[in-house]
Residue, then its C-alpha position, 0 to 999 in steps of 0.5 A: m599501596g606502598r613498598q615495603e622498606g629495605f635493610w638498606d631503607y632505614e640508614k637513608h632514612l636517617a642520612r636525611l633526617t641528619k641532613g635535615g637538621d635532626p635535634l636528635v643528632t645535635l642534642a648528642q653532639v652538644v650533651d654528654f649523656e655518659p654521666f646519666r648512663y648510671r641512673l638511666e640503666k637503673a631506672l630503666k631496669r633493662s635485660d643483663c644481655s645474658k640472652g644474647g642479641r644486639s642490644a637496644y642501645a649500647r650497654c653490653 
């Protein structure tokens, strides 16, 4: 049985992916996604952030 991942394991995992050439990191460096933000927020119709807490992505 494997051990449960700790709080910092996620950061280590992301660092390994980035070091190994994570295509999402490369894509984020090449494509400016800001022009798409309005359309994405309109299409996704997420929470208005009034309940607090950290959102899944930078928007509140």
